[in-house]
C-alpha positions as CSV (number, residue, x, y, z in Angstrom):
1,M,135.9,131.2,66.6
2,D,136.5,127.7,66.1
3,H,140.0,126.2,66.0
4,P,140.9,124.0,63.0
5,E,141.9,121.3,65.3
6,S,138.3,121.2,67.1
7,E,136.7,121.0,63.5
8,L,138.9,118.0,62.9
9,Y,137.7,116.3,66.1
10,R,134.1,117.2,65.2
11,Q,134.5,115.7,61.7
12,L,135.9,112.5,63.3
13,F,133.0,112.2,65.8
14,Y,130.4,112.5,63.1
15,E,132.2,110.1,60.8
16,H,133.0,107.4,63.3
17,Y,130.4,107.7,66.2
18,P,127.8,105.5,64.5
19,S,130.2,102.5,63.9
20,V,131.9,103.0,67.3
21,R,128.4,102.9,69.0
22,R,127.2,99.9,66.9
23,K,130.3,98.0,67.9
24,L,129.9,98.8,71.6
25,V,126.2,97.8,71.4
26,A,127.2,94.4,70.0
27,L,130.0,94.0,72.6
28,V,128.2,95.1,75.8
29,R,124.6,94.4,74.7
30,D,123.3,97.5,76.5
31,D,122.2,100.4,74.3
32,A,122.5,103.1,77.3
33,A,125.8,101.9,78.2
34,A,127.0,101.8,74.8
35,D,126.2,105.5,74.4
36,D,128.2,106.3,77.5
37,L,131.0,104.1,76.5
38,A,131.2,105.7,73.0
39,Q,131.3,109.1,74.5
40,E,134.3,107.9,76.6
41,V,136.0,106.7,73.3
42,F,135.8,110.1,71.8
43,L,136.9,111.8,75.1
44,R,140.0,109.6,75.0
45,L,140.5,110.5,71.4
46,Y,140.4,114.2,72.4
47,R,142.5,114.0,75.4
48,N,145.0,111.5,74.0
49,P,145.1,111.4,70.3
50,P,147.0,108.9,68.2
51,E,150.1,110.1,66.6
52,D,148.8,109.0,63.2
53,F,145.3,110.1,62.3
54,G,145.5,108.1,59.1
55,A,144.9,104.9,61.1
56,I,142.1,106.4,63.3
57,G,139.7,103.6,62.6
58,A,142.1,100.9,64.0
59,W,142.9,103.2,67.0
60,L,139.2,103.7,67.7
61,H,138.6,100.1,67.5
62,R,141.4,99.3,70.0
63,V,140.1,101.9,72.4
64,L,136.4,100.9,72.1
65,T,137.4,97.2,72.6
66,R,139.4,97.9,75.8
67,I,136.6,100.4,77.1
68,G,134.0,97.7,76.4
69,Y,135.9,94.9,78.1
70,D,136.6,97.1,81.1
71,H,132.9,97.7,81.4
72,M,132.0,94.1,81.2
73,E,134.6,93.1,83.7
74,K,133.3,95.8,86.1
75,K,129.7,94.5,85.7
76,A,130.7,91.0,86.3
77,R,132.4,92.0,89.5
78,E,129.4,93.9,90.6
79,R,127.1,90.8,90.0
80,A,129.6,88.5,91.9
81,L,129.6,91.0,94.7
82,I,125.8,91.0,94.8
83,A,125.6,87.4,94.6
84,K,128.1,87.0,97.4
85,Q,126.2,89.4,99.5
86,G,123.1,87.6,98.8
87,T,124.7,84.2,99.9
88,L,126.0,85.8,103.0
89,I,122.5,87.2,103.9
90,E,121.0,83.8,103.2
91,E,123.5,81.9,105.5
92,G,123.3,84.5,108.2
93,P,126.3,85.3,110.5
94,P,129.1,82.7,110.9
95,P,128.8,80.4,113.9
96,P,130.8,81.6,116.9
97,S,134.2,80.2,117.4
98,G,134.9,77.8,120.4
99,E,136.6,80.6,122.3
100,E,133.6,82.9,121.8
101,V,131.3,80.2,123.0
102,L,133.5,79.5,126.1
103,L,133.7,83.3,126.9
104,R,130.0,83.6,126.6
105,R,129.5,80.7,129.1
106,L,131.9,82.1,131.5
107,D,130.1,85.5,131.4
108,Q,126.7,83.7,131.8
109,E,128.2,81.9,134.9
110,E,129.3,85.1,136.3
111,V,126.0,86.8,135.8
112,R,124.2,83.9,137.5
113,T,126.5,84.1,140.5
114,W,125.7,87.9,140.7
115,L,122.0,87.3,140.3
116,E,122.1,84.6,143.2
117,E,123.4,87.3,145.5
118,L,120.3,89.3,145.0
119,P,117.1,88.8,147.0
120,E,114.5,86.3,145.3
121,R,112.1,89.0,144.3
122,D,114.7,91.2,142.7
123,R,116.2,88.3,140.9
124,Q,112.9,87.3,139.5
125,A,112.0,90.7,138.6
126,L,115.2,91.2,136.5
127,L,115.0,87.8,134.9
128,L,111.4,88.5,133.8
129,R,112.1,91.9,132.4
130,Y,115.2,90.7,130.4
131,S,113.0,87.7,129.2
132,G,110.6,90.2,127.4
133,Y,107.9,90.5,130.0
134,S,106.1,93.8,130.2
135,Y,105.7,95.7,133.4
136,A,102.0,94.6,133.7
137,E,102.9,90.9,133.2
138,I,105.8,91.3,136.0
139,A,103.3,92.9,138.4
140,E,101.0,90.0,137.8
141,E,103.6,87.3,138.2
142,L,105.2,88.9,141.3
143,Q,101.8,89.8,142.6
144,L,102.6,93.6,142.8
145,R,100.8,96.6,142.0
146,P,101.9,97.8,138.5
147,P,103.2,101.2,139.6
148,L,105.8,99.4,141.9
149,V,107.3,97.4,139.2
150,G,109.4,100.3,137.8
151,T,110.8,101.1,141.2
152,L,111.5,97.5,142.0
153,L,113.5,97.0,138.7
154,H,115.3,100.2,139.1
155,R,116.5,99.1,142.7
156,A,117.2,95.5,141.6
157,A,119.3,96.7,138.8
158,Q,121.2,99.1,141.1
159,K,121.8,96.1,143.5
160,F,122.9,94.0,140.6
161,R,125.5,96.5,139.4
162,N,126.8,97.0,142.9
163,S,127.2,93.2,143.4
164,A,128.8,92.8,140.0
165,G,131.2,95.9,140.8
166,K,132.3,94.3,144.1
167,R,133.0,90.9,142.4
168,L,135.1,92.6,139.5
169,A,136.8,94.6,142.0
170,Q,137.8,91.5,144.0
171,S,138.9,89.5,141.0
172,E,141.4,92.2,140.0
């Protein structure tokens, strides 16, 4: 059983939907968005009806205008965000600050000091590995049998960690 009130809303919808949709298409220039926005206009009518249904045309026009402008502002913000993201991607990360550069240099000097405490072969093995050399290339460079490279790198890394740990303990 239909309520008389729901019949009123149905009648208003069928009577005003074409003009509301047409005005929204003209405003937002997107048929699909205009369909969605027109539905939003009539949902607002149902949820928060005007006090005077005699001026329903003016009320619908105000609501559709506000909804249309809100939609366009949202789309403009989305476009601006996408453009900003594109600019950031093109520019890459920001350059490091002077403090970051100084800290990186200090860290590099510390690592060099720790590396100098290692035997020559261990130091070379670690430097080659962290320069991107494969185990086979390290074996060739250091004139080792390839199966020994993994063991050499493991032991060299362990010595490096021990050396670094001692230095850090002394500095505290």
